[in-house]
LUMTOR-867977 format. One record per residue: x, y, z of N, C-alpha, C in turn; residue number from 1; residue in three letters. Coordinates in steps of 0.02 Angstrom, whole numbers, plus 50000, padded with zeros to 5 digits. Example, Ala and Ser with C-alpha at 12.3 -4.5 7.8 and 13.67 -1.06 7.14 Angstrom:
BEGIN
<<50660; 49716; 50390>; <50615; 49775; 50390>; <50660; 49835; 50390>; 1; Ala>;
<<50642; 49888; 50354>; <50684; 49947; 50357>; <50645; 50002; 50394>; 2; Ser>;
This chain:
BEGIN
<<55417; 51158; 47869>; <55386; 51114; 47792>; <55361; 51053; 47815>; 1; Met>;
<<55379; 51028; 47883>; <55338; 50986; 47916>; <55267; 50995; 47935>; 2; Val>;
<<55273; 51051; 47963>; <55210; 51078; 47985>; <55166; 51077; 47940>; 3; Ser>;
<<55179; 51092; 47864>; <55147; 51121; 47799>; <55121; 51066; 47786>; 4; Asn>;
<<55144; 50997; 47792>; <55128; 50940; 47758>; <55072; 50912; 47813>; 5; Glu>;
<<55093; 50925; 47871>; <55033; 50916; 47929>; <54969; 50938; 47909>; 6; Arg>;
<<54960; 50988; 47902>; <54911; 51043; 47871>; <54880; 51014; 47815>; 7; Asn>;
<<54927; 51003; 47764>; <54895; 50979; 47704>; <54841; 50916; 47720>; 8; Val>;
<<54881; 50861; 47751>; <54845; 50805; 47775>; <54790; 50812; 47813>; 9; Phe>;
<<54794; 50861; 47865>; <54731; 50865; 47897>; <54651; 50893; 47843>; 10; Met>;
<<54691; 50929; 47807>; <54642; 50958; 47761>; <54609; 50898; 47712>; 11; Arg>;
<<54660; 50868; 47680>; <54637; 50821; 47648>; <54574; 50763; 47680>; 12; Thr>;
<<54601; 50757; 47744>; <54548; 50700; 47791>; <54482; 50745; 47814>; 13; Cys>;
<<54494; 50808; 47823>; <54436; 50843; 47844>; <54383; 50842; 47789>; 14; Ser>;
<<54417; 50858; 47719>; <54368; 50861; 47656>; <54338; 50796; 47656>; 15; Ser>;
<<54371; 50743; 47653>; <54348; 50678; 47639>; <54282; 50646; 47698>; 16; Gln>;
<<54296; 50679; 47766>; <54241; 50671; 47799>; <54192; 50708; 47788>; 17; Thr>;
<<54193; 50761; 47748>; <54134; 50804; 47752>; <54097; 50789; 47698>; 18; Asn>;
<<54113; 50743; 47645>; <54090; 50733; 47585>; <54041; 50676; 47600>; 19; Asp>;
<<54036; 50645; 47671>; <53993; 50592; 47684>; <53930; 50610; 47702>; 20; Arg>;
<<53899; 50578; 47685>; <53818; 50592; 47697>; <53816; 50589; 47787>; 21; Val>;
<<53778; 50635; 47810>; <53766; 50630; 47890>; <53708; 50590; 47912>; 22; Asp>;
<<53722; 50558; 47947>; <53678; 50515; 47981>; <53706; 50476; 48028>; 23; Gly>;
<<53678; 50411; 48038>; <53701; 50371; 48099>; <53776; 50325; 48065>; 24; Pro>;
<<53810; 50314; 48112>; <53885; 50290; 48085>; <53835; 50215; 48080>; 25; Lys>;
<<53874; 50185; 48018>; <53838; 50110; 48015>; <53877; 50056; 48064>; 26; Pro>;
<<53831; 50012; 48062>; <53848; 49980; 48108>; <53910; 49913; 48088>; 27; Lys>;
<<53957; 49923; 48131>; <53990; 49873; 48102>; <53998; 49791; 48116>; 28; Arg>;
<<53967; 49780; 48161>; <53956; 49710; 48195>; <53895; 49685; 48213>; 29; His>;
<<53866; 49635; 48171>; <53798; 49608; 48185>; <53801; 49538; 48193>; 30; Asn>;
<<53855; 49496; 48204>; <53871; 49421; 48230>; <53806; 49367; 48189>; 31; Ala>;
<<53811; 49394; 48114>; <53767; 49344; 48070>; <53834; 49299; 48062>; 32; Lys>;
<<53889; 49316; 48078>; <53951; 49234; 48053>; <53950; 49202; 48119>; 33; Leu>;
<<53906; 49217; 48175>; <53934; 49181; 48242>; <53888; 49108; 48225>; 34; Cys>;
<<53925; 49062; 48244>; <53908; 48972; 48241>; <53837; 48989; 48278>; 35; Pro>;
<<53800; 48939; 48259>; <53739; 48945; 48289>; <53732; 48918; 48376>; 36; Tyr>;
<<53799; 48881; 48393>; <53808; 48843; 48460>; <53831; 48914; 48497>; 37; Ala>;
<<53874; 48949; 48474>; <53904; 48982; 48515>; <53853; 49035; 48528>; 38; Ile>;
<<53804; 49061; 48462>; <53757; 49103; 48480>; <53685; 49083; 48533>; 39; Arg>;
<<53702; 49014; 48560>; <53648; 48980; 48599>; <53688; 48996; 48660>; 40; Gln>;
<<53739; 48978; 48667>; <53772; 48997; 48728>; <53782; 49070; 48770>; 41; Arg>;
<<53781; 49105; 48719>; <53790; 49185; 48716>; <53711; 49196; 48751>; 42; Val>;
<<53670; 49167; 48728>; <53589; 49183; 48738>; <53582; 49160; 48809>; 43; Ile>;
<<53609; 49089; 48827>; <53596; 49054; 48888>; <53623; 49095; 48939>; 44; Asn>;
<<53687; 49133; 48918>; <53714; 49169; 48973>; <53669; 49234; 48986>; 45; Gly>;
<<53661; 49286; 48935>; <53612; 49326; 48960>; <53554; 49309; 48997>; 46; Leu>;
<<53526; 49258; 48976>; <53451; 49233; 49011>; <53484; 49214; 49084>; 47; Ala>;
<<53538; 49193; 49100>; <53545; 49179; 49169>; <53565; 49224; 49204>; 48; Asn>;
<<53579; 49291; 49152>; <53591; 49353; 49196>; <53666; 49361; 49212>; 49; Gly>;
<<53697; 49332; 49170>; <53783; 49340; 49166>; <53792; 49399; 49130>; 50; Asp>;
<<53852; 49428; 49162>; <53888; 49505; 49140>; <53914; 49470; 49061>; 51; Ser>;
<<53891; 49526; 49029>; <53928; 49522; 48961>; <53989; 49508; 48959>; 52; Ile>;
<<54034; 49556; 49006>; <54105; 49527; 49020>; <54121; 49450; 49012>; 53; Arg>;
<<54079; 49414; 49081>; <54088; 49355; 49101>; <54074; 49305; 49039>; 54; Ser>;
<<54022; 49325; 48995>; <53994; 49291; 48920>; <54063; 49280; 48872>; 55; Ile>;
<<54094; 49343; 48871>; <54143; 49358; 48835>; <54200; 49311; 48858>; 56; Thr>;
<<54219; 49307; 48904>; <54273; 49267; 48932>; <54248; 49171; 48911>; 57; Arg>;
<<54193; 49174; 48931>; <54171; 49102; 48944>; <54165; 49065; 48866>; 58; Ala>;
<<54130; 49106; 48825>; <54116; 49087; 48756>; <54180; 49110; 48711>; 59; Val>;
<<54215; 49161; 48723>; <54287; 49167; 48675>; <54265; 49218; 48619>; 60; His>;
<<54216; 49261; 48626>; <54185; 49309; 48571>; <54207; 49381; 48611>; 61; Val>;
<<54183; 49413; 48555>; <54205; 49494; 48591>; <54140; 49530; 48613>; 62; Ser>;
<<54139; 49591; 48665>; <54104; 49628; 48674>; <54044; 49616; 48616>; 63; Asn>;
<<54077; 49644; 48582>; <54020; 49693; 48514>; <53984; 49629; 48487>; 64; Asn>;
<<54006; 49559; 48497>; <53973; 49502; 48485>; <53915; 49494; 48514>; 65; Thr>;
<<53929; 49482; 48573>; <53877; 49474; 48628>; <53826; 49545; 48629>; 66; Val>;
<<53835; 49595; 48620>; <53792; 49652; 48626>; <53753; 49644; 48559>; 67; Val>;
<<53775; 49626; 48513>; <53741; 49611; 48442>; <53684; 49552; 48447>; 68; Ala>;
<<53696; 49507; 48486>; <53671; 49449; 48488>; <53612; 49475; 48539>; 69; Ile>;
<<53628; 49502; 48586>; <53580; 49529; 48640>; <53541; 49579; 48623>; 70; Arg>;
<<53550; 49618; 48562>; <53509; 49665; 48521>; <53458; 49634; 48474>; 71; Asp>;
<<53499; 49587; 48433>; <53460; 49544; 48372>; <53415; 49486; 48420>; 72; Gln>;
<<53430; 49459; 48471>; <53385; 49398; 48483>; <53349; 49419; 48553>; 73; Asp>;
<<53325; 49485; 48577>; <53308; 49488; 48632>; <53244; 49454; 48656>; 74; Trp>;
<<53197; 49433; 48596>; <53147; 49397; 48628>; <53158; 49341; 48641>; 75; Gln>;
<<53217; 49294; 48604>; <53229; 49228; 48614>; <53257; 49231; 48701>; 76; Gln>;
<<53305; 49295; 48721>; <53320; 49277; 48775>; <53285; 49296; 48827>; 77; Val>;
<<53221; 49338; 48830>; <53175; 49348; 48862>; <53125; 49283; 48863>; 78; Ala>;
<<53111; 49253; 48823>; <53079; 49188; 48820>; <53127; 49136; 48870>; 79; Ala>;
<<53193; 49137; 48846>; <53229; 49086; 48903>; <53224; 49102; 48966>; 80; Arg>;
<<53229; 49163; 48982>; <53232; 49194; 49066>; <53152; 49164; 49083>; 81; Lys>;
<<53102; 49164; 49046>; <53040; 49147; 49062>; <53055; 49083; 49091>; 82; Gln>;
<<53073; 49037; 49036>; <53084; 48962; 49038>; <53126; 48947; 49097>; 83; Arg>;
<<53198; 48981; 49113>; <53228; 48979; 49164>; <53186; 48988; 49245>; 84; Ile>;
<<53159; 49042; 49233>; <53129; 49058; 49309>; <53068; 49005; 49313>; 85; Ala>;
<<53023; 48988; 49271>; <52972; 48936; 49275>; <52998; 48869; 49314>; 86; Ala>;
<<53075; 48828; 49290>; <53105; 48795; 49310>; <53130; 48806; 49387>; 87; Gln>;
<<53156; 48870; 49382>; <53169; 48884; 49457>; <53108; 48875; 49513>; 88; Ala>;
<<53046; 48908; 49485>; <52995; 48900; 49533>; <52979; 48825; 49545>; 89; Glu>;
<<52974; 48786; 49492>; <52955; 48721; 49495>; <53005; 48671; 49550>; 90; Leu>;
<<53058; 48698; 49538>; <53121; 48665; 49604>; <53109; 48681; 49640>; 91; Asn>;
<<53096; 48749; 49669>; <53064; 48801; 49722>; <53000; 48747; 49757>; 92; Ala>;
<<52963; 48752; 49727>; <52894; 48695; 49729>; <52908; 48621; 49767>; 93; Thr>;
<<52950; 48600; 49723>; <52959; 48527; 49708>; <53012; 48522; 49788>; 94; Leu>;
<<53055; 48558; 49797>; <53112; 48560; 49865>; <53062; 48579; 49913>; 95; Thr>;
<<53020; 48618; 49923>; <52971; 48641; 49993>; <52924; 48573; 49991>; 96; Ala>;
<<52907; 48537; 49940>; <52872; 48482; 49970>; <52921; 48434; 50012>; 97; Asp>;
<<52983; 48421; 49960>; <53016; 48371; 50010>; <53048; 48408; 50066>; 98; Arg>;
<<53045; 48453; 50090>; <53064; 48481; 50151>; <52995; 48474; 50194>; 99; Ile>;
<<52944; 48479; 50168>; <52869; 48454; 50207>; <52885; 48380; 50226>; 100; Thr>;
<<52891; 48341; 50169>; <52882; 48264; 50182>; <52950; 48248; 50215>; 101; Asn>;
<<52991; 48270; 50221>; <53077; 48256; 50264>; <53059; 48277; 50339>; 102; Glu>;
<<53014; 48332; 50348>; <52993; 48332; 50408>; <52949; 48312; 50439>; 103; Leu>;
<<52907; 48265; 50402>; <52850; 48219; 50408>; <52872; 48149; 50429>; 104; Gln>;
<<52919; 48138; 50389>; <52954; 48069; 50389>; <53031; 48061; 50403>; 105; Ser>;
<<53053; 48006; 50407>; <53128; 47995; 50403>; <53146; 47972; 50334>; 106; Lys>;
<<53164; 48010; 50288>; <53191; 48010; 50229>; <53268; 48010; 50225>; 107; Lys>;
<<53295; 48003; 50157>; <53369; 48002; 50144>; <53407; 48072; 50145>; 108; His>;
<<53355; 48128; 50131>; <53391; 48188; 50098>; <53381; 48223; 50166>; 109; Ile>;
<<53447; 48239; 50193>; <53454; 48290; 50259>; <53418; 48363; 50222>; 110; Pro>;
<<53409; 48396; 50287>; <53392; 48464; 50271>; <53430; 48510; 50263>; 111; Leu>;
<<53470; 48504; 50277>; <53546; 48548; 50273>; <53564; 48551; 50191>; 112; Asn>;
<<53522; 48494; 50153>; <53545; 48499; 50071>; <53464; 48538; 50057>; 113; Val>;
<<53423; 48520; 50082>; <53361; 48553; 50039>; <53341; 48623; 50028>; 114; Leu>;
<<53365; 48656; 50101>; <53356; 48717; 50119>; <53396; 48765; 50073>; 115; Val>;
<<53447; 48762; 50063>; <53502; 48786; 50012>; <53465; 48800; 49930>; 116; Pro>;
<<53428; 48723; 49922>; <53417; 48719; 49867>; <53348; 48763; 49855>; 117; Val>;
<<53307; 48764; 49909>; <53245; 48796; 49907>; <53257; 48876; 49895>; 118; Phe>;
<<53306; 48907; 49953>; <53322; 48972; 49949>; <53354; 48985; 49886>; 119; Gly>;
<<53385; 48951; 49849>; <53410; 48965; 49782>; <53380; 48991; 49729>; 120; Val>;
<<53335; 48925; 49707>; <53271; 48921; 49667>; <53227; 48980; 49692>; 121; Asn>;
<<53212; 48997; 49742>; <53165; 49060; 49766>; <53187; 49117; 49731>; 122; Val>;
<<53255; 49131; 49762>; <53285; 49193; 49748>; <53283; 49190; 49644>; 123; Asp>;
<<53317; 49143; 49629>; <53331; 49156; 49558>; <53255; 49147; 49523>; 124; Lys>;
<<53210; 49127; 49541>; <53122; 49138; 49521>; <53122; 49215; 49523>; 125; Ala>;
<<53113; 49233; 49579>; <53104; 49311; 49590>; <53150; 49367; 49559>; 126; Val>;
<<53208; 49342; 49544>; <53252; 49401; 49513>; <53227; 49388; 49419>; 127; Ala>;
<<53219; 49325; 49408>; <53214; 49313; 49317>; <53143; 49346; 49313>; 128; Leu>;
<<53100; 49358; 49356>; <53027; 49360; 49349>; <53017; 49428; 49337>; 129; Arg>;
<<53065; 49472; 49374>; <53063; 49537; 49377>; <53039; 49573; 49445>; 130; Gly>;
<<53015; 49520; 49467>; <52982; 49544; 49544>; <53022; 49550; 49603>; 131; Asp>;
<<53091; 49573; 49582>; <53150; 49577; 49645>; <53137; 49641; 49674>; 132; Asn>;
<<53110; 49628; 49736>; <53089; 49689; 49780>; <53142; 49694; 49846>; 133; Ile>;
<<53200; 49642; 49829>; <53257; 49632; 49875>; <53313; 49686; 49847>; 134; Gln>;
<<53352; 49710; 49889>; <53409; 49748; 49880>; <53454; 49717; 49917>; 135; Arg>;
<<53515; 49678; 49884>; <53556; 49652; 49922>; <53609; 49701; 49896>; 136; Ile>;
<<53654; 49725; 49964>; <53706; 49777; 49990>; <53766; 49764; 50012>; 137; Glu>;
<<53823; 49749; 50001>; <53878; 49735; 50026>; <53928; 49808; 50035>; 138; His>;
<<53923; 49823; 50101>; <53971; 49873; 50128>; <54028; 49853; 50172>; 139; Arg>;
<<54095; 49864; 50145>; <54140; 49841; 50176>; <54191; 49910; 50202>; 140; His>;
<<54180; 49924; 50260>; <54186; 49994; 50290>; <54239; 49978; 50338>; 141; Thr>;
<<54283; 50031; 50368>; <54309; 50010; 50428>; <54307; 50085; 50456>; 142; His>;
<<54279; 50082; 50528>; <54258; 50130; 50562>; <54304; 50148; 50626>; 143; Ser>;
<<54353; 50175; 50624>; <54394; 50182; 50689>; <54380; 50248; 50718>; 144; Leu>;
<<54381; 50237; 50780>; <54394; 50273; 50836>; <54463; 50306; 50838>; 145; Thr>;
<<54455; 50370; 50883>; <54521; 50389; 50895>; <54563; 50347; 50951>; 146; Gly>;
<<54529; 50325; 50989>; <54556; 50268; 51026>; <54584; 50221; 50981>; 147; Asp>;
<<54554; 50182; 50924>; <54599; 50121; 50896>; <54653; 50154; 50871>; 148; Asp>;
<<54645; 50230; 50826>; <54701; 50251; 50800>; <54770; 50252; 50852>; 149; Ile>;
<<54766; 50272; 50917>; <54810; 50272; 50964>; <54830; 50208; 50991>; 150; Ile>;
<<54783; 50158; 50995>; <54797; 50105; 51015>; <54842; 50061; 50961>; 151; Ala>;
<<54828; 50085; 50889>; <54873; 50065; 50835>; <54945; 50091; 50844>; 152; Phe>;
<<54938; 50156; 50865>; <55011; 50187; 50866>; <55053; 50174; 50915>; 153; Ala>;
<<55015; 50142; 50978>; <55062; 50138; 51023>; <55074; 50052; 51012>; 154; Val>;
<<55046; 50005; 50971>; <55075; 49945; 50969>; <55107; 49945; 50916>; 155; Ala>;
<<55122; 49997; 50866>; <55160; 50004; 50819>; <55231; 50020; 50839>; 156; Arg>;
<<55231; 50066; 50894>; <55288; 50094; 50928>; <55320; 50042; 50964>; 157; Ala>;
<<55287; 50007; 50993>; <55302; 49940; 51028>; <55344; 49896; 50997>; 158; Gln>;
<<55314; 49875; 50927>; <55352; 49828; 50884>; <55404; 49861; 50850>; 159; Gln>;
<<55424; 49932; 50850>; <55480; 49953; 50824>; <55528; 49944; 50883>; 160; Gln>;
<<55505; 49963; 50939>; <55574; 49953; 51003>; <55586; 49887; 51005>; 161; Arg>;
<<55539; 49843; 50995>; <55571; 49767; 51004>; <55613; 49749; 50942>; 162; Glu>;
<<55589; 49774; 50886>; <55639; 49766; 50830>; <55704; 49777; 50830>; 163; Lys>;
<<55713; 49850; 50861>; <55775; 49881; 50879>; <55813; 49838; 50924>; 164; His>;
<<55782; 49818; 50991>; <55814; 49782; 51035>; <55836; 49723; 50992>; 165; Ala>;
<<55805; 49671; 50978>; <55824; 49617; 50935>; <55889; 49628; 50896>; 166; Lys>;
<<55885; 49681; 50848>; <55949; 49699; 50813>; <56009; 49714; 50863>; 167; Ala>;
<<55988; 49752; 50920>; <56046; 49775; 50957>; <56079; 49696; 50981>; 168; Lys>;
<<56041; 49665; 50996>; <56053; 49596; 51037>; <56096; 49553; 50984>; 169; Val>;
<<56088; 49555; 50916>; <56105; 49519; 50864>; <56168; 49566; 50855>; 170; Ile>;
<<56182; 49615; 50858>; <56241; 49651; 50830>; <56304; 49642; 50894>; 171; Ala>;
<<56273; 49648; 50967>; <56317; 49626; 51014>; <56337; 49561; 51014>; 172; Glu>;
<<56301; 49506; 50994>; <56317; 49432; 50989>; <56378; 49430; 50929>; 173; Thr>;
<<56361; 49448; 50864>; <56414; 49459; 50824>; <56487; 49488; 50850>; 174; His>;
<<56478; 49556; 50892>; <56552; 49572; 50915>; <56573; 49531; 50954>; 175; Gln>;
<<56529; 49491; 51006>; <56559; 49451; 51046>; <56592; 49387; 51010>; 176; Leu>;
<<56553; 49370; 50964>; <56590; 49312; 50923>; <56628; 49324; 50883>; 177; Ala>;
<<56657; 49380; 50862>; <56738; 49405; 50829>; <56769; 49424; 50874>; 178; Glu>;
<<56762; 49438; 50940>; <56823; 49446; 50973>; <56841; 49380; 51011>; 179; Lys>;
<<56786; 49321; 51009>; <56815; 49265; 51051>; <56868; 49240; 50992>; 180; Thr>;
<<56843; 49241; 50928>; <56884; 49208; 50870>; <56952; 49234; 50865>; 181; Gln>;
<<56956; 49310; 50871>; <57021; 49337; 50855>; <57053; 49311; 50909>; 182; Ser>;
<<57034; 49300; 50998>; <57059; 49284; 51031>; <57097; 49217; 51030>; 183; Lys>;
<<57060; 49163; 51001>; <57079; 49104; 50988>; <57133; 49108; 50927>; 184; Lys>;
<<57128; 49150; 50893>; <57190; 49159; 50847>; <57246; 49171; 50867>; 185; Arg>;
<<57236; 49222; 50908>; <57299; 49238; 50933>; <57341; 49198; 50977>; 186; Ser>;
């Protein structure tokens, strides 16, 4: 009887879905109710190259909101990227000029401060302009040879022997202490 009810329910659900006009699924989220300040923070995050997930955490909105704003305001995001890239290029140029001036005279800004500022701004300008020809790759690998594995096994066995020897000494010490206490009681 239960299986019959389940079949009836399935048939009614499938008949309801077949009545719907075939076509793309209606969009459920368009971010139109999103306040202007939050929308601008999302656009800034997208223009800075932040991930969707990091923007959702920082602004406290859903992934769908960020995606909807990205899709609706892509021109504004692109314009903001260009403005940030231009600012980064200007900063890099000014920093390069100050490095040159610092090398030529004795000013108060140390070079160890100017060099990273210059590098960061050049990297940012290149990345935002889309001229990025760099590929940064970080690989974390362990390449062990047979000798490394044997040395590890020997060291591990040595540690186990030392551990058992310490345990044996502790046990003998406890036995000796119990014998001396029992002799004192007698």
